[in-house]
N, C-alpha and C positions, 0 to 999 in steps of 0.2 A: 525773443525767448528761445526759439528753435535754434537760431545761430549760436546763442550762448550755450545751449545744451550740447551742441555738437563741437564747440570749441575745446572743451576740456579733453574729450577723447582724441581730438585731432592733435592737440599738443602732446598728449601721451604717445600717440603714434609716431610723432617726430622723434621723441627721445628713444622710443623702442626701436625705431628703424635705424637710428644712428648706432645703437648698441649692436644690432644685428649686422650692421656693416663692418664693425670691428671684427666680429666673429667670422662672418662669411668672407670678408676680404682676405683674412689670413688663410682661410680654407681654399679660396681661389688661387692665391699665390702659391701655396704648397702644391696644388695640383698642376698649376701652369709651369712652375719651375722644375719640380721633381717628378711629376706624374703620380703623386701620392694622394689617394682618396682616404682622408683622415676621418674615420668615424669615431674617434676619441675626442673630437673637439667639444662635444657637449660635456664630457667629464672634465675637461680642462676649464670650461666655464664654471661648472659646479665647484671645482677646486678653488678657483679664485673667489667665488661667492662665499664659500665656507671660511676661507682665511680672512677675507674682509670683515665678515660678521664677527669672527672670534677676536680680531684685533680691535674692532671699534669699541670705544668707551665714551663716546660723546664729545671728543675733542677733535679739532681739525688735524692735529699732528698724527693721531692714531688713525684717522681716516686716510690720510696720505700714506701712512705706514702700511695700512691694510692693502691699499691699492698697489703699493710696491711689492708687498709680499705675494699678492695674487699674481702680478705680472711675472715675478721671478719664478714662482712655482710653475706657472704655465709654460714659461720658457724652458725650464729644466725638463718638464715632461715632454716638450716638443723635441728637445735634443735627444732624449732617450728614444722617442718614437722614430726619429731619423735613423738612429742606429738599427732599430728593429726592422724598419721597412727598407733599408738600403738593399738587402739581398732580394727583395720581393718586387722591385720596380719593374723588372723585365718578365715577371710571371703573370702580369695582368692585374685587374682590379680585385678579383675574388680573394686572393691571398692577403692583399692589403686590407680589404674590408674585414676579413676575419680577424687578422692580427690586431688592427687598431680597435675593432669592437671589443676584443678580449681585454686589451689594455684599458679601455674605458670602463669596462665592467669592474676590473680590479680597482681602479681609482674610486669609482662610486661606492663599491662595497667597503672600501677603507673609510670613506667619508661617512657612510651610513653607520658604520660601527662606532666612529668617533662621536657622532652627533646623536646617536640613538634613533636615527630615522626621523628626527623632528626638525621642523622649520627653525632656523637660527635667527634670533632677533638682531637687527642692525641698529645700533645706537648712533644716531646722527648728532652732530653738534647743534646746540640750541639755536645758533645763528642761522642755520640752514633748515631747521625743522619747523618751518612755518610757511604760511601761504602769503602771496603777494597779488596785487591786482594786475591782471593782464587782459587788456581789451574788455574791461568791464566784468571779468570773472576772477575769482580767487583761485590761484594755481600754486601748487607746492614749489617753493623756491629751489629745493634741492634738485628737482627735475630740470629746471632751467639751467642751473649750474652744471648739472650732469651733461646736458646737451652741449653746452659751451665747451666743457672739458673734452668731450669726445670729438668735437669739431677740431679742437686744437691738436689732439693726438692724430686725427686723420690728416690734418694739414702737414704736420711734421713728418708723418710717414710718407706722404706723397712727395714732399720735398726731398727726403732722403732717397726715395726711389728714382726721382728724376734728376737730381742735382748733385748726387754724391758718387764717389767711387764704388761704394757698396751697391748702390742702385744700378750702376753700369754692369757690375758683376752679376747681379740678379737677372737683368735683362739678357745678358750674354748667355747665362746658363739656360734660360728659357729658349733662346733662339738657336744656339749652336754650342752645346757643351763640349764637343770635340775640339772646336777652335779654342775654347777657354782652357782646356787641358793642354793644348799645344803652346799656350803662353806661360805654362808653368803653374797654373792655378788649378787646384783640385776641384772639380765640380761637386764632389761629395762634401767638401767643406762648405761650399755655398749652399748646398742642399740642407746641411745640418743647421747652418745659420738661418735659413729661411724657415725651416720647421720650428726652430726655437723662437723666431720672431712671431710666427703665426700663433704658437702656443702662448707667447707672452700677451699678444693682443686678446686672445680668448680669456686668459686669466684676468687681465685688466678689465675687460668687459664684465666679467662676473663679479669682481671685487667692487667696482664702481656702481654696477647696475643691480646689486643685490636687492635694493628696495623696489626695483622695477621688474627684474626677471624672477625674483624669488630666491630663497636660499634653502629650499626643501629638497626632498628626495627626487622630485620630478623635474627639477631645474635643468639638469643635464639633458634629459630626453627631449624636453621642449626646445632647448637651444639647438640641439642637433637637428631635429626635424625642420625647424624654421630656417636654419642656416642652409640646409640642403635645398629647401624650396628657393631660397634667395639665389644661391649660385646657379641653380637650374634656370630660373627665370632670367637672371642677368647674364649668364654665360660664365663658364669656368675660366675663361681666359680674358675676361673684361672687368676691370675694376670700376669703370664708369657704369657699365650695365649692372654690376653688382650693387653699386650705390643706389641707383634708381629702383632696382628691385627690392632692396632692403627697406627703403622708405615706403614703397607700396605695401609690402608685407606688414610693416609696422602699423600702417593706417588700417589695413584690413583687420589686424588683430585687436585694434582698439576702437577706432571709429566704426569699422564694419560690424564688429560684434555688438556695439551699442545700438546700431540702426537695424541690423538684421541678424540677430544672434543665431538663428537656426540655419542661415545660409552661408555666413562668412567662413566657417571652417572648410566647407566644400570648395569654396572658390580657390583657396590656396592649392590644395592637392589636385583639383581638376585642372587649374591653370598649369601646374607643374607637369602633369601627364601630357596635356595638349602640346606644350612647348617641346617636350622631349620627342613626342611622336612626329611633329613637324620637322624637327632636326634630323631624326632618324630617316624619315622619308627623303629629306633633301640630300643626305649622305648615303643613300641606298647604294649598295654595290652594283656596278654595271655588269652587263652580261646576262641579264635575266632572259631565260629562254622564251621564245614566242609561245603564244597560246596554242594548246594542243587541240586537235580536232575532236569533236564529240566521239565518244566511244574509245578514245585512246588513253584514258586515264589509267586503266589497268596496266597497259603495256608500259606506260611511263613509270609506274610504281615498281614494276618487277624487272625493268631492263637493267639488270645488274652488270651486263657486259659493258655498259657505259660508265660504270663507277671506275675511278682510277685504278689501273691494273695493280699498282702497289698495294692498295687497300684490299682489293678482291683476293689477292694471293694470301694475304694474312688472315682473312676471316676464318677459314676452316681451323687454323691453329689456335686462334684467339678464342673463338666462341664455342667450339665443340668440346664436350666432356665425354670423350669416348675412350675406350681401351684402358690400358693399365694406368695411364696418367690421370684419367678421370675417376678411377675407383676410390682413391683416398678421399677426394672431395665429396663424392656421393655418400661414402660411408660416414664421413664426419657430419654431413647434413642430416642423414638418417638418425644418427645418434643424438644430435641436437634436438631434432623433432621429438624423439622418444623421451628425452629429459624434460622438454617443455610440456609434453602431454602428461607426464607423471608428476608435474609440479604440485597439483592439489594435494597429493599424498606426501610430498617431500618438503614442502615449504609452508611457512606461516601465512596467515591471511594478509599480513602487511606486505610480504614479498609478492604474493599473488596480485595485490593491488598495483605494485610497481611494475610487474610483468604486463598487466593489462594496459597500463599507460604506455609502456614501451612498445607494445604491439600496435597500438593506435598511432602513436607518433611515428613508428617505423614506416607505416604506409604513406604518411605525409612526407617523410624523408625520402621514401622511394620515388615519390612524384618529383621531388627536387633532384634526385639522381637522374631521372629520365631527361629532365630539361637541362640541368646544369652539366651532368657528367656525360650523358650520351649525345645530346644535341649540341652541347658546348656553349649554351647561353646562360650566364649566371642569373639566377632568379632569387629575389628576396621577397616574394609575395605568395608563396604556396599556402600560407595560412588563410588567404582569402577564400579559395575554393573549399578548403577544409572547413572553414566556418560555415560556408553555405550548406555543406553536407551535414554539419552538426546541427544547425538550426532546423533544417528539414526533418531530421530525426526527432529533435525535441518537439517540434510542432505536431508531428504524428503522434507522439506519446501523449502530449497534452490533450489531443483530440480522441484519445482512446484507441488508437491504432498501434497495437503492441506486437504485431507479427514481425519477427526479425527479418526475413527476406524482403518484405515490403519496405522496411526501414532502410536496409542496405541499398535497395534499388533507388529509392528516393534520394538517399545521400549521394550516391554516385551521379545520378542525373542532375542534382542541384550543383554539384561541383563542376561537372562538365558544362552545364549551361552558363555558369559565371565565367569559366575559363573561355568558352566560345565567345561570349559577349565582349570580353576584354582582349581577345586575340588581335583585333585590328590595331590596338594600341602597342602591342608587343612584337608583332610579326617581323617588322623591319629593324628592330633594335638589336644591338649587340653590345657587349662589354659593359662599361659603366652606365651607359644609357639604359640598357636593359635592367640593370640593378635598380636604377632610380625609378623607372616606370613601374616596375613590379612593387617597389616600396610604396609608391603613391597609390597604386591600386589597393594594396593591403590596408593603408591608412584610410582610404575612402570607404572601403568595406567596413572597417571598424566604426567609422563615423556614422555610416548609414545604419549599422546595427544599434548604435547607441541612441539614435534619434527616432528610429521606428519602434517606439515604445509599445504601441498596440500589438505589434507582431512579434517583436523580439524580447519584450520586457525591458528594453532600454539598458541602462548601466547595471541594473539589478540582474539581468540575464534571465534565462529560462531553466527551470528544473525539470528533469525527466527521470524520475526515480523508479518508475515501473520497469521491472525486468522484462526483456522480450520473450515472446513465445516462438517456438520453431515453426508453428503453423496455426491456422485458425482452429479453435477448439481444443488445442493442447494447453497444458498448464504452464505458467511462467517458469523460466529456468531457475534452478537453484544457484547458489554461489559458485559451486564447481561447474555446473552446466554453463553458467555465464562465461567463465574463463575459457572453457573448451570451445564455446561458440565464437569468442573473440579470436582465439588461436586458429580455429579452422578458417574463419573469414580472412584473417591476415595472411595465412599461408596460401590459401587459394588465390587471393588477389596477387600476391607476390609471384607465385608459380606461373599464373597465367601471363603476367607481364613479362616474366623472364622468357617464357616460351615464344612470345611475340618478338621480343628483342633478339632472340637467337636466329630469327629468320630475316626475310627481306626488309621489313620495317627497320629492324636494328641495324642492318647493313647500310641502309640509306642514311640513318642518323649519324653513323660513324663517318660516312662520306661527307656529309654536310659539316661535321665538326672539323674534319681534317683537311678538306679541300672544297669549300663551298663554291668558289668561282668555277672550278672544273665541273662540279655537279650541275651548276647552272648552264655552263657551256655545252654539257652533254645532253641537255634537254629535259632534265628532271625538274618537276614543278616544286622548287624549293619552298616557295611561300606557302603552298598548300600543305606540304609535308610538315612545315613548322607549325601551321595552324592546327593540323590534326594532332600533332604531338602535344601542343599546349592543352588541347581539349581532352585528350586521353589522360594526360597527367592530372588535369583538373578532376576528372572522374576518380582517379586513384586517391587524390588528396581528399575529395569529398567523402569517399568511403572511409578514409582514416578519421576524418572529423566526425562521421557518424558513429564509428566505433568508440571514439573518445567520449562522446556524450553517453553512449551506452555504458561505458566503464565508470565514468565519473558521476553521471546523473545530473550534469550541469554544463551550461555554456554561457559565456558572456562576451561582450565586444572585445575584451582583451585577447580572446582566442583568435581574433582576426588580425591583430596588429602586427607591426614589423618585428616585435620581440619574439612572438611565436614563430614567425617565418624564419627568423635567424636561428632558432633552435633546430628547426627542420633542416635548414641548410648545413648547420654544424654537424648534425647526425649523418647527413649524406657525405660530407667531406671526410669525417672520421672513418666512414665505411669505404674509403678509397674512391669516392666520387662516381664511379661507374658500376658499382656492385650493388645489386638490390639486397642481397643477403647482408652485405656490409652496412647498408642503410639501417636494417633492422638491428644489427649489432651496435651501430653508432647510436641509435635511439635508446637502446638499453643502457649504454654508458652515460648518455645525457640524463636520462631519468634517474639513474643510480646516483649521479653527482648532485642533481637538483633536489631530489626528494629522499634519497637514501643516505649517502655518505654525509651530507650536511647535517642530518639528524644526529648521527653519532659524533660528528666533529663538534657540533654546537655553534658553528659559525654560519655566516651568510652563504647561501648557495651560489651567490654571484661570484664569490671568490673562486670556487671550483669551476664554475662555468666560464669565467673569464680566463682561467688558466687553460681550459680546453680550447676555447676560441683562439687564444694566442698560439698555443702549440700547433693547432690545426692549420692556422694561417702560415706559420713558419715552415711546415712540412708539406704543404700542398705543392705538387709537382707540375702545375700548369705552366706551360712555356710560352703562351701567347704574349707578345710584347705589349706593354702598356701604351695606349695611344697618347702621343704627345699633343700639346696645344698647337693649333695651327697659327696662332698669333701670340705675341708677347702679352703677358698679363697686365700690361698698362694701356692696351688699346681700348678703344671704345666699344668695339664689337668683334 
């Protein structure tokens, strides 16, 4: 009986894993051939699932027509993405992630508007919509046919890749695009074809796998996260490793959930983070300085004479706001603060609510600015320490501790503690690896918050409706007093961070961003500086999370997930990546689009946010080259 009970989810895991291989295989090929990190792949799956459900009418002909429509729509979206990402390939993974994420949001917003945000029914042919006996248990016939069909598609794809001229061109584009160009073949054309093929596979997986993957609003997010887990575990340049990882993830999602429902979700993201950390350590840059003698840490931190001379010469001009050149900036900042301070008399309560949310998100965006803009390591997980600070604040309120300074201190400490605890996972990572690890940390934090029901309220979240007090014995703040409290806290934290970054710590971060090998060679403890930066940024994010709970009176696991981290990163990028004031302005624009303009417009906020992500990705001026695969995407490892 126990074997029979486990057989059904094991068979489901096989079908699920094969579908994930279709999606993740295309993702791995796109990265291996063109160096494109496509975060719109989940939306392409959702597009295929929606079209397959719409076309299905219970006949085999329309089932096949739906599969073809899904594959064609996915291929078309892939070709469009190829054109969008072509100028971004040499700018690193951050612009690609932003642009493709924005394109995915636009696709899902369109699908949501078309479907009303509801799950779409898939009408299977009667001949396939029944169960058959498999090893003594009854199993849906369609899932067996689905597994066989996906195996055929995979076999044809591998045959094309290994035995056709198109496959030769793909492998040549991955190994030596310059040689390919010398033969008169445009690598960009191969890149477009590969992106179209990857999109077609994702759309086909969605249209055929609708009954397995689902056809609702969350289909794209689930497909994206699981495909990222698969390519991380299997290797971005290995189709064989991706296949094995896809089957393992499929079994964890079905058999693992049935046997250990509370443990299985952690296994995926924990394994993802562990594999990434091992790879980051294995590929760690050489030239790490020797350990410094006790008592020499201070001298190592302030030895600016060993920072590259080119950087040192530029610092006074870049960072100082003195003299006539700095007066307009200071005057504009003073005017902006005066307008914000007068907002309770000038604006409506609704606008004040938007401003409060922008101030809180601005601090989380400022923490992303410190890590991504100043340190130069892209991070998609700043919502994790922000959520830690938010939950610390909410727990204090629920236990009757309503003193504002105490809440702020606890929020910053909680954010710093979580950042410090996860720093060993992130310290050696750069580029796409850092993005993936921070995303995994964010998702693990959200899962932990959802499962720790006794502490966090689980998926229902925690309410913290009591207004803070400025000190013990004082009355709770009024609505205006609450706004000024949030404004003062946000400005104080931003000013303090800016003052620190204008001095030696900021110079060291600029040195690591621009010339990390030379910083290591000159004796600076780069690993410790990175760890300290992550911890300080975590404290800033935790403070922002605490203010967000104070402003909204509520926190849930969604506030720790990758979507919340993406909003903070978007605000930082809009604010010119390295500007703290810009991060606050970017947060204001994000909140205005998500909660303000969408109300007047009457449409989904994801359309406006998607457009913001897309434009931000296209305009980012990062110039670090995208790392190419060290092996062809057809190798085993």
